[in-house]
C-alpha positions, 0 to 999 in steps of 0.5 A, a space after each residue: 234366255 236358254 229358250 231363245 238359244 233353242 228357238 235360234 238353233 231350231 230357226 237355223 235348223 230348219 233354214 239350213 234344210 229349206 235352202 238343202 232342198 232348194 238346193 236339192 230341187 235345182 240339181 233335179 231341174 238341171 237333170 230333167 229328161 226329154 222322152 221321144 220315140 225315136 225312128 226305129 220305135 224305141 222309147 229314148 230319154 235324153 238330157 235337155 242339156 245337150 252340149 255334144 253329139 256323135 252322128 253315125 251312119 248313113 245320112 246321120 251327119 247329112 241330117 245334123 248338116 240339114 239342122 245347122 247343128 255341127 258345132 254339136 259333133 265331137 266326133 265323126 266317121 272315117 267316111 266322112 274325111 274322105 276328100 273325093 265325098 264332098 263332090 258326092 254328097 253335097 252336105 260334106 262339101 259344106 263341113 269337110 273342112 270342119 270335121 277333119 280334124 275331129 277323132 275316128 269314131 267309126 268306119 262309116 259302113 252302108 247298112 253295117 255296124 262300123 262305130 268304134 265303141 270304144 273311142 266314143 266312150 271315151 268321147 262320153 257325148 250327151 247323145 248319139 245319133 245313129 243311122 243304122 240298120 235295127 241289128 247293127 242299132 241293137 249291136 251299138 247299144 248292147 256296147 255302149 249302154 251309158 249313153 242315150 242312142 237315138 236312131 235317125 234312120 231315114 230311107 228313100 221313099 216310103 211305100 207310099 212314094 216320095 220320102 219315108 216318114 221316118 225322115 220327118 220323124 228323125 228332124 223333129 227329134 234332132 231339133 227337140 234334143 238340140 234346140 233345132 226345132 225352128 231349123 228342123 221345121 224349116 227342112 221338112 216345110 221345105 221339102 213338102 213343099 218342094 214336093 207339093 210343087 213337083 206334083 202339082 206341075 205334073 197332075 195333069 200331063 200324060 205322063 211318059 215312060 222312062 227308064 233310069 240306068 246305071 243307078 248308084 245303089 249300094 255301090 256303082 252300076 252298069 247301063 242295065 242296072 235300075 231301080 224301080 223306087 227312084 225318088 225322083 221319078 216318083 216326085 213328078 209321078 212318072 212311069 218308071 219302067 222298073 216298076 213294070 219289070 218282074 224283078 226281086 230286089 230294091 235294084 237289079 239287072 235287067 237285059 238290053 232285050 227288055 229294053 228294046 222290048 219295052 221301049 222307054 220314051 226317055 231314058 236317064 243314066 247316073 252319070 257318076 257311072 259313065 265309064 261303066 255305063 260305056 263299057 257295057 253300051 260298047 260292047 252291046 252297040 248293035 242292041 242297044 242301037 235297037 233301043 228307040 230313044 237310045 239318042 235321047 238320053 240325059 245325065 243325072 247326078 246320084 242321090 243314092 250316095 251313103 244314103 238319100 241326098 235329098 237336096 239332089 232327089 228333088 234336084 234331078 226330079 225338077 231336071 227330069 221334068 224339063 226334059 219329060 214335060 217341057 211346057 209344066 217346067 219352062 220357068 225352070 233353069 237348073 242351074 239357078 234352081 241348083 242355086 236355090 236347092 243348095 242355099 236352102 238345104 245346106 247354105 251353099 249356092 256354089 255346090 252345083 258349080 263345084 261339082 261340075 268343075 271338080 267331078 265333072 258331073 252335070 245335067 245334060 244330053 249324053 251319047 253314049 255311043 261316043 
């Protein structure tokens, strides 16, 4: 009988230990981590069960919108709540009402550190997606050490043209971490398909020479400010006059005499800077009229607004194509194309109409001397 009791006790102990070990294994499984390489090349480990996110920096919330992952967001930068931004950044048009009541977690600064670190630590998201520069990102890592920070930094175009490969890395990582792989793959394929379609249309055409003036780059600018890596022109592989000029910088100021000398066949302006552009042209009317294409100017909509509005960069390319290469783009109705592009990227086909109605930004021919 005593031996039986000893065996029974031993059996209970063994079974108890087995349940404890099983429980430990189950607990361990819940804590399994996903390890990724982010857009800055950092190795980051993130929980496989992410339920809350904060997205910081230029373009971060844009990619969250593309990924249809706004429901994960528990705090936003003050930039996302400024009323005028919804007509300059299509994704903001979609999310503005959804995020206006969320806590503020940063100021929203282009190329600079703007996070409210204490507030972010208090909210304690499962992961921070960050589109800061390396310097600003490293500063954030020093201030917030116990929350995974994943860089989703991307820029308008790479040295090879079109879109920076980091854009696709960022989308891949958002998809993996938030279980949005199918949606993020859809967006990546969408970008590649539009890129391929545009390139195919202009493959065998004689390329025009084009000047794009008044380009928004880290702020508004006048007519004589231009940008050599203008993505919309890169997408249609067209000769951007700015690439032939011996000026330094991502964007730079030229002189009217430079345009008179170069004589671009076509000119486009960023309509969001129309007042500044007209003011400069009015002060230089006579030399402006010496540019032969001064009466053949069309508008484009700024795609540089808190990093790259990928949808607008693509839409600009289609509109520019209809002006520069009408035969190759004869099937494109820009109003209908705008509905398609916006529906595909942010789920709302009426955004272009909203921009036209509220901000008065639209694609059209314009006389800068009136």
